[in-house]
C-alpha positions in Angstrom: 7.1 284.9 104.4 7.0 287.0 107.5 6.3 290.4 107.5 8.1 292.8 109.9 6.1 295.5 111.5 7.0 299.1 112.5 7.0 299.7 116.3 4.0 302.0 117.3 4.7 305.5 118.6 3.5 304.6 122.0 6.1 301.8 122.3 8.9 304.1 121.2 8.1 306.8 123.7 7.9 304.2 126.5 11.4 302.9 125.8 12.7 306.4 125.5 11.2 307.3 129.0 12.8 304.2 130.5 16.3 304.9 129.1 16.1 308.6 130.5 15.1 307.2 134.1 17.9 304.6 134.0 20.3 307.5 133.3 19.2 309.8 135.9 19.3 307.0 138.4 22.9 306.3 137.4 23.9 309.7 137.5 22.4 310.4 141.0 24.0 307.3 142.7 25.5 308.4 146.3 28.8 307.1 147.4 29.7 307.5 151.1 33.0 307.2 152.9 33.4 307.1 156.9 36.4 309.1 158.1 35.9 308.3 161.8 33.4 307.5 164.7 34.0 308.9 168.2 32.3 308.2 171.5 32.1 311.0 174.3 30.7 310.7 177.9 29.0 313.7 179.7 29.4 315.2 182.2 32.5 312.8 182.9 33.6 309.3 182.7 34.0 308.9 186.4 31.0 310.0 188.5 29.2 309.4 191.6 26.0 307.3 191.8 22.8 309.2 190.8 24.4 311.3 188.2 22.8 311.7 184.7 25.1 310.2 182.0 25.0 311.0 178.4 27.0 309.0 175.8 27.3 310.8 172.3 28.2 308.9 169.2 29.6 311.0 166.4 30.5 310.1 163.0 32.5 312.1 160.3 31.5 310.9 156.9 31.6 312.2 153.4 29.1 311.6 150.6 29.1 312.0 146.6 26.0 314.0 146.6 22.3 313.3 145.9 20.1 311.7 148.4 21.6 311.5 151.9 21.9 307.8 152.9 20.5 306.5 156.2 22.6 306.4 159.3 22.3 303.4 161.8 23.6 303.6 165.3 24.1 300.9 168.0 25.5 301.1 171.7 27.5 298.2 173.3 28.8 297.6 176.8 31.6 295.3 178.1 32.6 293.7 174.6 29.1 292.0 174.5 27.5 291.7 171.1 23.9 292.4 172.6 23.0 295.9 171.8 21.9 298.5 174.5 20.1 300.7 172.3 19.6 301.8 168.7 18.5 305.3 169.0 17.8 307.6 166.1 19.4 311.0 165.4 17.2 314.0 166.0 18.6 317.3 165.1 22.1 316.2 163.5 22.2 313.2 161.3 26.0 312.8 162.1 25.4 312.3 166.1 23.2 310.4 168.3 22.9 310.4 172.2 22.2 307.6 174.5 21.3 308.7 178.2 21.8 306.9 181.5 19.7 308.8 184.1 20.6 308.5 187.7 23.5 306.3 187.1 24.3 303.4 189.5 27.4 301.2 190.0 25.9 298.6 187.6 26.3 300.9 184.8 30.2 301.0 185.2 31.9 299.4 182.3 33.5 299.8 178.8 31.2 301.4 176.2 31.3 301.3 172.4 29.2 302.7 169.6 28.8 301.5 166.1 27.6 303.3 162.8 26.3 301.7 159.6 26.2 303.8 156.5 25.4 302.1 153.1 26.7 298.8 154.3 29.8 300.1 155.8 30.4 299.4 159.6 32.8 301.6 161.7 33.1 301.3 165.5 34.4 303.9 167.9 37.0 303.6 170.5 36.1 302.0 173.9 35.3 304.6 176.7 35.5 303.5 180.5 32.5 304.6 182.6 33.0 304.5 186.5 30.1 305.2 188.7 31.3 305.2 192.2 29.3 304.4 195.5 26.7 301.9 196.5 23.6 302.7 198.4 23.8 302.0 202.2 21.0 299.2 202.9 18.4 299.5 205.5 17.9 296.7 207.9 14.5 296.1 209.8 13.3 293.2 212.2 9.8 292.3 213.4 10.9 291.5 217.0 13.5 293.2 219.4 13.0 290.6 222.1 12.5 286.7 221.8 13.2 283.6 223.6 16.1 281.0 222.9 14.8 279.0 219.9 12.4 281.6 218.5 12.7 283.3 215.2 12.8 286.9 213.8 12.0 288.2 210.5 14.9 290.3 209.1 14.5 292.6 205.9 17.4 294.2 204.3 16.7 296.9 201.5 18.8 298.6 198.8 15.8 299.6 196.3 17.9 302.2 194.6 20.5 299.6 193.4 20.2 297.7 190.1 21.7 294.2 189.1 22.2 291.0 190.9 22.7 291.8 194.6 24.2 289.2 197.0 22.8 290.2 200.8 24.6 288.9 203.7 23.1 289.1 207.3 25.5 288.9 210.3 24.9 288.5 214.0 27.9 290.4 215.4 30.9 289.0 213.5 29.2 285.8 212.4 27.4 285.5 209.2 24.2 283.8 209.8 22.5 284.1 206.3 23.4 284.9 202.7 21.0 285.3 199.8 21.3 286.3 196.1 18.5 288.4 194.3 17.9 291.1 191.6 14.9 292.8 193.4 17.0 295.3 195.5 16.1 293.8 198.7 15.9 290.4 200.7 13.7 289.1 203.6 14.5 286.0 205.7 13.4 284.3 208.9 16.4 283.4 211.3 16.2 281.5 214.5 18.2 282.8 217.6 19.2 280.1 219.8 21.6 281.2 222.5 20.7 283.6 225.4 22.4 287.1 224.6 21.7 290.4 223.0 22.0 289.7 219.3 23.4 292.6 217.0 22.1 292.2 213.5 23.6 294.0 210.5 23.4 293.5 206.8 25.3 294.4 203.5 25.4 293.4 200.0 27.7 292.7 197.1 27.6 293.8 193.3 29.6 291.8 190.8 30.7 294.1 188.0 32.8 292.2 185.4 35.5 290.7 187.2 35.3 293.1 190.2 33.1 292.7 193.2 31.7 295.8 195.0 30.8 295.6 198.8 28.4 298.2 200.2 28.5 300.0 203.5 27.1 298.1 206.5 23.4 298.8 207.2 22.0 300.1 210.5 22.6 297.8 213.6 19.6 296.4 215.4 19.8 294.6 218.8 17.5 291.8 219.5 17.3 290.6 223.3 17.4 286.6 223.3 16.2 285.4 226.8 17.6 282.1 228.1 15.1 278.8 227.9 15.5 277.3 231.2 15.7 273.7 230.3 19.0 272.6 231.6 18.6 269.0 232.9 19.7 267.6 236.4 21.2 264.2 236.4 21.3 261.9 239.6 22.6 258.5 240.1 21.8 256.0 243.0 23.8 254.7 244.7 26.2 257.4 244.2 29.2 255.8 245.7 30.4 252.1 246.7 29.1 250.6 243.6 30.4 247.3 242.7 29.9 244.9 239.8 26.4 243.3 240.2 24.7 246.2 241.9 21.7 247.9 240.3 22.2 251.5 239.7 19.4 254.2 238.8 20.1 257.2 236.8 17.5 259.9 236.6 17.2 262.9 234.3 14.9 265.8 235.0 14.2 269.5 234.0 12.4 272.7 235.1 8.8 271.5 235.9 7.6 274.7 234.0 8.6 272.7 230.8 8.1 269.4 232.1 4.7 268.8 230.4 5.8 270.3 227.0 5.3 267.6 224.4 7.8 269.2 222.1 10.5 268.8 224.9 12.9 265.8 224.0 15.2 264.1 226.9 18.0 261.8 225.9 20.5 259.9 228.3 23.9 259.2 226.6 27.1 257.5 227.4 29.7 258.2 224.9 28.2 257.6 221.4 25.5 255.5 222.9 21.9 256.6 223.7 20.6 254.6 226.7 16.9 253.6 226.7 15.0 255.5 229.4 11.7 254.9 231.1 10.0 257.7 232.8 13.2 259.7 232.6 14.9 257.0 234.6 17.7 254.4 233.5 18.3 251.3 235.5 20.8 248.5 235.1 22.7 245.9 237.0 26.2 247.4 236.2 29.7 246.0 235.4 33.0 247.8 235.7 32.6 248.6 232.0 29.7 250.8 232.9 31.9 253.4 234.7 32.2 256.7 233.1 30.3 259.9 232.5 26.5 259.8 231.6 25.0 263.0 229.8 21.4 264.1 229.8 20.3 266.3 226.9 16.9 268.4 226.8 15.9 270.0 223.7 13.1 272.4 222.8 12.5 274.4 219.8 16.0 273.6 218.5 17.6 274.8 221.8 19.7 272.0 223.5 20.8 272.0 227.2 22.7 269.2 229.0 23.9 268.1 232.3 26.1 265.1 233.3 27.3 262.8 236.2 30.1 260.5 236.8 29.6 256.7 237.8 32.4 254.6 239.2 31.9 250.8 239.3 34.5 248.7 241.0 35.2 245.2 239.8 33.8 242.3 241.6 36.8 240.3 240.0 39.4 241.3 237.5 39.5 240.2 233.9 41.3 236.9 234.0 44.6 236.2 232.2 46.1 233.2 230.4 49.6 232.1 231.0 51.4 229.0 229.2 54.4 227.4 231.0 57.2 226.6 230.4 57.7 229.4 227.9 59.5 227.3 225.2 57.6 224.0 224.8 58.9 221.5 222.1 56.8 218.6 220.7 56.7 215.7 223.2 57.1 217.9 226.2 54.5 218.8 229.0 52.9 222.3 229.4 50.5 223.8 231.5 47.9 226.6 230.9 46.8 228.7 233.8 43.8 231.1 234.0 43.6 233.5 236.8 41.8 236.8 238.0 44.2 238.5 240.2 41.9 240.9 242.0 38.6 240.5 243.6 36.1 242.5 246.1 36.8 240.4 249.1 33.7 242.1 251.0 31.5 240.4 248.4 33.0 237.1 247.2 35.8 234.7 248.2 38.5 233.7 245.6 37.0 230.1 245.4 33.7 231.6 244.2 35.3 232.3 240.8 34.9 229.5 238.4 37.1 229.3 235.3 36.8 227.6 231.9 39.8 227.3 229.5 38.9 227.1 225.7 40.9 226.4 222.7 40.1 227.8 219.3 36.8 228.8 220.2 35.5 225.4 220.1 33.6 225.8 223.2 34.8 222.8 224.7 36.0 223.5 228.4 39.5 222.1 228.9 40.9 221.2 232.5 39.3 221.7 235.7 37.5 224.8 237.1 40.5 225.8 239.2 41.9 227.4 236.0 44.6 224.8 235.0 45.1 222.7 231.8 48.0 220.2 231.4 48.9 218.4 228.1 51.8 217.0 226.1 52.7 219.5 223.4 52.0 218.4 219.8 50.1 219.4 216.6 46.9 218.8 218.3 47.5 221.0 221.3 48.6 224.1 219.1 46.1 226.9 218.8 44.7 230.0 220.7 43.7 229.7 224.3 41.1 231.8 226.1 39.5 231.5 229.4 36.4 232.9 231.2 35.9 233.6 234.8 32.4 233.6 236.2 30.6 234.6 239.5 27.0 234.1 239.5 25.9 236.0 236.2 29.0 238.2 235.8 31.4 236.5 233.2 34.5 237.8 231.9 36.7 236.6 229.2 40.4 236.8 229.0 42.4 237.9 225.9 43.6 235.1 223.4 47.1 233.6 223.8 48.5 231.7 220.8 50.4 228.5 221.7 52.5 226.6 219.1 54.8 223.7 220.2 58.3 224.2 219.0 59.8 221.7 216.5 63.1 220.1 217.0 65.6 220.8 214.4 65.9 218.3 211.5 69.1 217.0 210.3 70.8 219.7 208.5 72.1 219.5 205.0 75.6 220.9 203.9 76.1 222.1 200.5 78.0 224.5 198.3 76.7 226.4 195.3 79.8 226.3 193.2 82.8 224.3 192.4 85.4 224.1 195.4 88.8 225.4 194.4 91.7 224.5 196.4 93.5 227.6 198.0 90.5 229.7 197.3 87.6 230.9 199.6 84.1 229.2 198.9 80.6 229.6 200.3 79.4 226.8 202.4 75.4 226.5 203.3 73.8 224.8 206.0 69.9 224.1 206.0 67.4 222.1 208.1 64.1 221.5 206.6 62.1 221.5 209.8 62.7 223.2 213.1 61.5 226.2 215.2 63.4 229.3 215.1 65.9 230.5 216.2 68.4 227.9 214.9 71.9 227.8 215.8 74.1 226.5 212.9 77.8 225.6 213.5 80.6 224.9 210.7 82.8 222.1 212.1 86.0 220.8 210.6 87.4 217.5 212.1 85.6 218.2 215.5 86.8 221.7 215.5 84.1 224.4 215.5 85.1 227.0 212.9 81.9 229.3 213.1 78.3 230.0 214.2 75.4 231.4 212.7 71.8 232.0 214.4 68.9 232.3 212.0 65.5 233.9 213.0 63.8 233.9 209.5 62.1 231.0 207.8 63.4 229.6 204.6 67.0 231.1 205.5 70.2 229.1 205.2 73.3 229.7 207.2 76.4 230.8 205.1 79.7 230.1 206.0 83.1 230.9 204.2 86.0 228.6 204.2 89.4 227.9 202.3 90.9 224.4 202.0 94.3 223.3 200.6 93.6 219.6 200.2 90.8 217.5 198.9 90.8 215.6 202.3 90.1 218.9 204.1 87.1 219.6 201.9 85.4 216.0 203.0 86.2 216.7 206.5 83.8 219.7 206.8 80.3 219.3 208.3 77.7 221.5 209.9 75.5 221.1 213.0 72.0 222.5 213.8 70.7 223.2 217.3 67.6 225.1 218.6 67.1 223.4 222.0 69.9 224.2 224.7 69.6 220.9 226.4 70.3 218.9 223.1 73.5 218.3 221.2 73.8 219.7 217.9 72.3 217.6 215.1 75.2 217.0 212.6 75.0 216.7 208.9 76.9 214.4 206.7 80.4 215.6 205.7 80.5 217.8 202.6 80.3 216.0 199.4 81.5 218.4 196.7 83.5 218.5 193.5 87.2 219.7 194.2 89.1 221.6 191.6 92.9 221.5 191.9 94.4 224.5 190.1 96.6 223.8 187.1 100.3 224.0 188.2 103.7 223.5 186.6 102.9 223.6 182.8 105.9 222.2 180.7 106.4 222.7 177.0 108.3 220.1 174.9 109.2 220.4 171.3 109.3 217.3 169.1 111.9 216.9 167.3 114.5 218.4 169.6 115.5 222.1 168.5 118.7 220.8 167.1 116.9 218.4 164.8 114.4 220.8 163.4 114.8 221.1 159.7 112.7 223.1 157.3 109.7 221.4 155.6 109.1 219.0 158.5 106.2 219.3 161.1 107.0 220.4 164.6 105.0 219.2 167.7 104.6 221.7 170.6 103.4 219.4 173.5 102.0 221.2 176.6 101.9 219.1 179.7 100.3 219.9 183.1 102.2 218.3 186.3 99.2 218.7 188.7 95.6 220.0 188.3 91.9 219.0 187.5 90.6 218.7 184.1 89.3 220.1 181.8 92.1 222.5 180.8 92.1 225.3 178.4 95.6 225.4 176.7 96.8 228.3 174.6 100.1 228.2 172.7 102.0 231.5 172.1 104.7 232.7 170.1 106.7 235.2 172.2 108.2 237.2 169.0 104.5 237.7 167.5 102.9 238.2 171.1 99.7 236.7 169.4 97.7 233.6 170.2 98.5 230.4 167.9 96.1 228.1 168.9 93.5 227.3 171.8 92.4 223.9 172.8 90.2 222.5 175.8 91.1 219.1 176.9 90.3 216.6 179.5 93.7 215.2 179.8 96.9 216.6 181.2 98.5 217.2 177.9 97.8 218.5 174.5 99.8 219.3 171.4 99.9 222.0 168.7 101.5 221.0 165.3 103.3 223.6 163.1 103.0 222.0 159.7 105.9 222.3 157.1 108.0 224.9 159.0 110.2 227.4 157.4 113.0 229.7 158.7 110.4 232.3 159.6 108.9 229.9 162.2 112.0 230.0 164.3 111.5 231.9 167.6 110.4 231.3 171.2 107.4 229.4 172.2 105.4 228.9 175.3 102.2 227.5 176.5 99.4 228.9 179.1 97.1 226.6 180.9 93.9 227.5 182.8 91.2 225.4 184.5 88.3 226.3 186.9 90.6 227.2 189.7 93.7 228.5 188.1 94.5 232.3 187.3 97.2 231.4 184.7 100.0 228.5 184.7 102.7 229.5 182.2 105.2 226.8 181.0 108.9 227.4 180.3 110.0 229.1 177.1 111.6 227.0 174.1 113.5 228.6 171.5 114.6 226.8 168.3 115.9 227.8 164.7 114.6 225.9 161.5 117.6 224.5 159.8 118.1 224.2 156.0 117.1 221.0 154.3 119.9 218.5 153.6 119.3 218.4 149.8 119.8 222.2 149.6 123.0 221.9 151.6 124.3 219.1 149.1 122.9 221.2 146.1 125.1 224.2 147.5 128.1 222.0 147.9 128.0 220.4 144.4 127.4 224.0 143.0 130.7 225.1 144.9 132.6 222.0 143.6 131.4 222.7 139.9 132.5 226.3 140.2 135.9 225.1 141.5 136.2 222.7 138.5 135.4 225.5 136.1 138.0 227.6 137.6 140.5 224.7 137.2 139.7 224.3 133.5 140.0 227.8 132.9 143.3 227.9 134.4 144.6 224.8 132.4 143.2 226.3 129.2 144.9 229.6 129.9 148.1 227.8 130.4 147.8 226.0 127.1 147.0 229.1 125.5 150.3 230.9 126.5 152.2 227.6 125.2 150.5 228.0 121.8 151.4 231.8 121.5 155.0 230.8 122.2 155.0 228.2 119.5 153.3 230.5 117.1 156.2 232.8 116.9 158.4 230.4 115.0 155.4 228.5 113.0 153.3 231.8 112.3 150.5 230.1 114.1 149.5 228.0 110.8 149.4 224.3 110.1 150.9 223.0 106.9 148.1 220.8 106.5 144.6 220.2 108.0 144.2 218.4 111.3 143.6 215.0 111.5 140.0 213.7 111.4 138.3 212.1 114.2 140.1 208.9 115.3 136.9 206.8 114.9 137.1 207.7 111.1 140.3 205.9 110.8 139.0 202.9 112.2 136.7 202.2 109.3 138.8 200.0 106.9 136.9 199.9 103.8 135.6 203.3 103.6 137.5 205.8 101.4 138.4 209.1 102.7 136.7 211.7 100.8 138.8 214.2 98.8 138.5 217.7 100.3 139.4 220.9 98.7 142.7 222.5 100.1 141.6 224.1 103.3 143.9 225.8 105.6 143.1 226.3 109.4 144.2 229.2 111.5 144.4 228.7 115.1 142.4 231.6 117.0 143.4 232.0 120.6 140.6 233.2 123.2 142.1 234.6 126.4 138.8 233.7 128.4 137.5 230.7 126.3 137.9 227.2 127.6 138.3 225.5 124.1 139.7 227.1 120.8 137.4 227.9 118.1 138.1 226.9 114.4 137.0 230.0 112.2 136.7 229.4 108.4 138.7 231.9 106.4 138.4 232.5 102.7 141.7 232.0 100.8 141.1 232.3 97.0 138.6 229.5 96.2 139.8 227.5 99.0 138.5 227.6 102.6 141.1 227.9 105.2 140.1 227.1 108.9 142.1 229.0 111.6 142.1 228.6 115.3 141.4 232.0 116.8 142.3 233.2 120.2 140.0 236.0 121.3 140.7 238.4 124.1 138.3 239.8 126.6 138.1 243.0 124.5 137.2 241.0 121.2 140.6 241.3 119.7 141.8 238.6 117.5 145.2 237.5 117.6 
C-alpha cells in the first residue's frame, strides 16, 4: 500500500506565485485598434527639382492600457512591394518621417505608407508626388577642328540627375549616337566624315513609370571638318571612235599628296562589278557590251570620294537573228532557217567576213553552210530550238533562241452526241480530231450543206454544234469536217451514228368489253395503244372523276393494259391514259366513259319478286271476293254448319279402314278481312268442341 505524502511548504509557495503571475499577465494584456493611417507631403506634393521633401506617416490608434505596443512603419512607391525605408518614430510614436533631400524628377510617383501594430496591417491612401524640371546637360569635345574621317571625343554630363538616363548626341538635326547609362554622364568617340562645320548638341531622356521626360538641349559646340582631297580622276584611252576589238585603257588617279598612303584604297567599278586594275590602270579588248559608265572610288579613313567616265563602244557587227520561213510549216513541207547580222562596221570589215553557225537544241552540231542558211523537210526530227552565232576574228555573238515545231495536219474528226437524239428537239453535236495543230476549223455539214463553223485554239477541246431534226434520215445525214491548212479540203468524218427517239404520239384507249356490255362482277381491260413512238414507254392510267393515278407501267411494246378486277357500279366513270418516252412531254389518249350494268341474275331475281308480289295481290283479291260471298250466305244460315265438314279426300279412299268416331263438334267459320285462307277456331260448347271458321278484320274484330 502506497503512502501519499503532504507537499512541502516551498512547493506550495511556488505554485501560489505562479498563479499570481498568470493572473497579472492576463489582467495587463493590451488590445489595440487602428482607426486610420494618413500620409502627408511637405512642403507640397508638386515641387521644382532640388526641393527637400518630407513624407509624414501618421496613425490614429486606441489601446486598452498597460504596456504600449510596438509601431512598425514602411514606405512604398509606385505600387511596388519593395520597401523604400522602415524609419523608427522619434518624439511621437504615432508618426514617422521619411525625407527626400534635393528631390529630382526620378522621385516623382505615387507614395504609400503602412503601419503594423500587434499584427494589424493598415495602409494609407496614395499621394502623388511631382518633381518638375530636369537638369540641362553640359557638352564638351576634345577637338574643335578635324579632317574628314577623323574622330572627336564627346562628353555629355548631367551629374545632378538620378535614375537611368538615355543620352542622345546630334549633329545638327541628325542623331549620330544614343547611349543609356545610370551614371549621370556619357562619353563617346564619333567620326566626322564630311567636310563642313559640325554643330554638336546633346540631351537625355528619363523614363518615370509610363511617361518619358526629355531634358533641355545642352550647349552647342562647333567643330570644323576640313575636306580630305582624295577625289580620283578617271581617264580613258582612246576616248572616241572605239569599235569592238579595240583595246581600251582606263586609268584612275588621286592627289599625289595621298598617293603613297598605304591606307588609301582605289577601286574601278562598272555597275555592280569591281574591275581588276594593275597599277591603277584597267586594260581590255572591248565589246559593245563594255559600253557604259566606269566609276573610280578612293577611300581613306572611312572617307570615300569617287569620279566617273563614260565609254561608248560601237559594234563591229550586230547580234545575229534567226528567222524561219515559211511561218506555218506542216510536216512534209520544206522550210529554211536564216541567220543574219544586219549591221556591221564597214570601215573595219566586209559582210563576207562574218561567219555563221546554226545550232539546234544546243547539240553543238553546226547545221547548213557558213552563209547562215539551213534548209530541211519539216518533221518530228527537225522540231526544236534554233540559235545561231556570228563570228569575226575572236568576236563571237550569239542570237536569241527561236522555237520551231512543224504543224501536224488534222486527223479525221469523229462526230458524236452526248445524249439521245429526239426528233423535233435541239441536241448537241460534238466534233473532235485526235491530232492536228491549232487552230482547227470545224464545220457541221448536212447533205453537203454547211450549217455552222467553229474555230478552236485550245488543245483537248471539242467543237460543239446544236441542231434540230424531224426525221431519222436527217440525223444520219449529219457529218463534220476539220481543217487546219487553208490549201487543203476539210477532212470529213463519217455520218452521225446515234440512237433516235421518236416522241410518243396519238395514244388511244380501248375498253374491253365494250362500254355497253360492261356488267358488274366482270373484269374490264383498259388497253392503251401508241400509234407512233420509240419504246420504252411509261404509261399511266387515270380516272377523271378521282383525278388520281390508277396504275403506272413501263413497257417496250406499243401497247399495254390495266385490268379493273370485279367491277361494281362505283367503277363507273371516265378513263384515259398518259404516255411518255425519252422525247415526249405528254401524249394523252382519248377519254372513254362507261357505266357498270347490273348482273343478269339480279335482274331475274327482281322480275321474279315482282311477279310473286303480283300473284300475292291476285290471291288476296280472290280471297276477299270469296269472303264477301261467305258473309252473304251467313245471313240465312247464321254462318254455322249442321255437321262437320268432310274429311280429307284421301281418307275416303281407304276402303277397309273404319272411320273413327268423333265427339259432336260444331265448326264456326271465322272471316279475316286481310287473310288469304279461313282459320278454324275450336269453340267450347258444353262438353263438345265446336270448330268455327272465323273471319278477322284488320282491327282484330271477329265477325
